[in-house]
N, C-alpha and C positions, 0 to 999 in steps of 0.2 A: 654508610650505615643503613640507609633505606634499602639499598640493593641487597645487603646481607639479610635484612628482615624478610624481604620478599622471597629470597632464595631458601631461607630456613623453613623447612617443611613443618616442624612442630610449632613454630611461631605463627606461621601462616594458618595452620589448622586451628590453633587456639583462637586466633582473631576471627575466623569464620564462625566457629562455635559460639564465641562470646557474643558476636553480633546477632546471631540467630536467637540465642538465649534471651537477650534483652528485648529484641523485637517481639518475640513470642510472648514474653511476659507483659509487655505493654499492650499488645493486641488483646490478650486475655482480659486485662483490666478494662480496656475500652468496651469490649463486647459483653462484659459481665453484667451489665444492667438488664439484659434481656433474659427472660426465663423461658425454657422450653420443656415440653413434656417428652420424656424419654419413651414412655409407653406409646404415645401417639406417633413418635418418630419411627418406631419399629412395628407399629400396627397392632398393638394389643390394648386391652382395657386397662384402666388404672388399677394398681394393685390394692389400694385402700387398706394399708396396714394400720394396726393400732399398737403404739409403743408408749409406755409411761403415761397412759391415760389419754394420749393424743390420738384422735381418730382421723380417718380419711387421708392418711399419709400416702403420698405417691412420689414417683421420681420426677418432681418438678425441679429442674436444675438450672443454674446459671449457665449461660453459654460459655463462660470462662472455663468450665470443666472440659470443654472440647480441646483446649490447648494446655491446661496445667499439667496433665500427665506427661506431656513431652518435656516440660521443664525438669521433671525428676529423672527422666531418661537422660537428658543432657547432663544433669548434675552427676549422675553415676558415671557417665563417660569421662567427664572432666576429672572426677575423683580417681578413676582408674589410671589415667595417663598423666595427669598433671598434679594431683594431690590436693589436699584441703585448702591450702593457702589461696590457690587460684579459683577454687570454687567460691570461697568467701569473697574474693575480689569481684567476681562477676555478679555475685548476689548483691553486694553493697552497691555496685554500679547500677544494677537493674533497679534497686529501690530508689536510688538518687534520681535516676532519669524518669522513673514513673512519677515520683513526687513532683519533679519539674513539669512533666506533662500535665498533671492535674492542676498545678498552679496556672499554667497557660490556658487550660480549659476554662478556669474561673475568670481569668482576665478576658478571654474571648466572650464569655457569657455577659460580662459587665459592660463592655463597650456598647455605645448606642448605635443601633442600625438605622438606616434610612427607611422611611415608611413603605416605599415601593418594594423593598426586599422582604419586609415582614409579611406582606400579603401576596408575594409572588408565586406561592404554591397553593393558593386558595382553590384553584380549579381542580387540583389533584387531591383535595380533601385535607389540606393542611392550612387552616385559616390563619394561624399565627406561627410563622417560621421561627421567631425568636423563642417562643415558648417551647416549641418542639426541640430546638437546639439545646436549650437549657435542660429539658427533661432527659435528653439523651446523654449529655456530658456532665450534668450536674449531680453526680452521686453524692449522697450525704457524707459529711466528714467522718462520722462513726464507721461507715462502711469502708471508706478509703483507709482510715487508720487501722481498722481491723484487718483488711485485706493485706496491707503492706506488712503489718506486724506478723500475721500468720505466715506470709511468704518467707520473711526473713528467718523467723524462728524455725520453721519447718526445714528450710535449707540447711541450717546449722545442725539440726537434729539428723538430717539425712547424711551429712558429712560424717558425723560421729559414729552413727550406727554402721554405715558402710565400711568404715575403716576398722571398727572393732571386729566385725565379721571377717573381713579380709585378713586381719592380723591373726585370727584363730584358724582360718582355713587355708591361707596362702593363696596361690593362683587358682585353686580349684573352686568349683561351685560359684561361677559368675552369677548364675540365676539366683542363688541364695542371698548374696550380698546386695545385688541390684534390686530384686523384688522385695527382700526383707526390709531394707532401708526405706524403700518407697512406701511400703505399707505402714510403717511406723510414722514416717514424716507426714504422710497424707492424713492420718488420723489427727495428728497435732494441728495440721493446717485447717482441717474441717472444724475442729473444736474451737480454736482460737478466733477464727474469723466470725463464727456465730456468737461466741461469748462476748466479744467486744462490740460487734455491730448491732446485735439484737438483744442480748441480755443487759449489757451496760447502756447501749444507745437507744433501745426501744422497749425496755422493761418486759422482755419475754420471760416466761418462767423457766426454771431449770429443766423441767420435764420437756418443754417444747424445744429448747436448745438441744438437749440430748437426743430427742427423737429425730429431729431433722438432721442432726450431726450423723447419726447412724445411717439414715437414708442416703445422705451424700457420700458417706464413707463406703457404703456397700458398692456404689457405682465406682468410686476411685479404686477400691480393693480389686474389683473385677478388671478394671482397666490396667492395673499394675501387672496382673497375671497375663492378660492378653498381649501386653506390650513387651513381655520378657523376650520373645524371639527377636524383637527389634534391637535389643541390646547386643545380641550375638551378631546380627547382621551389620550393625554399625562398627563394632569392633573388628569384624572381618575386613570391612572396607578400609578402616584406618590402618590395619596391619599391611594391607596391600599397598596403600599410599605411602606409609612411612618405611616399610620394610620390617621383616621379623626382628632383626637385631635391634633396630632403633626402638621399636615398640616395646620389646622386652626391657631395654635399658630405661625407658621412660616410666614403665610400671614399677621398676625397682626404685627409681628416684622418687616416685610418688609415695611409695611406702616409707622411704627414708624421711620425707617431709612429714608423714603421719607421725612418726616416732618423735620428731622434733616438736610438733605442735600440740599433740594430745597427751 
């Protein structure tokens, strides 16, 4: 049985994609606590937009957005070749494993360290290593819940929009179903995480939530367009790996799954 799985190219490819999908999501969650300035990164002045009465808005983004666009690219690839059931499966798996990781982060934060370890990095400007560790890994529960909820809901939205478009257009317009589904799901993701984490969890106003949501979505919208050629490149490599006939058959079966599920 194990030899058959190893030799089966579609199964092997799905395993590799699923592993990368989960690892990418987990890394994005772990680095999401750091905020970076997009303007500073590309060497321009802050844009200082005003939206819904909120002034001084700029592209101050969580580092998680460096990786989240890849999740939606992977989702579209799995949609194309394996169908919505397997997209849902890797999405549920990712949420379960990220939840497990955060539980273990909190366990690690709670165990008592020896005194020598707490002060071991004082010479490097970190007087209390336990506080630094907790600050890095101890994201608030509202943020964790908001991020996981947004991720799961946006994945399900992406699946639905992708297959609705594909059902209407057939095999044509890969860019439309890939980019279109990502644009819709990214907006859902941006809004839900801010609504739960900051409107419910930190009493932000609706105006502030919507203003920051639009700033975040502007970046994600742009990335969705810029990453469209990556979809074509990955599909081309998959068809070389699997063969044209096998690739075509998998796409047909994926559409059949779509008709069964949706």
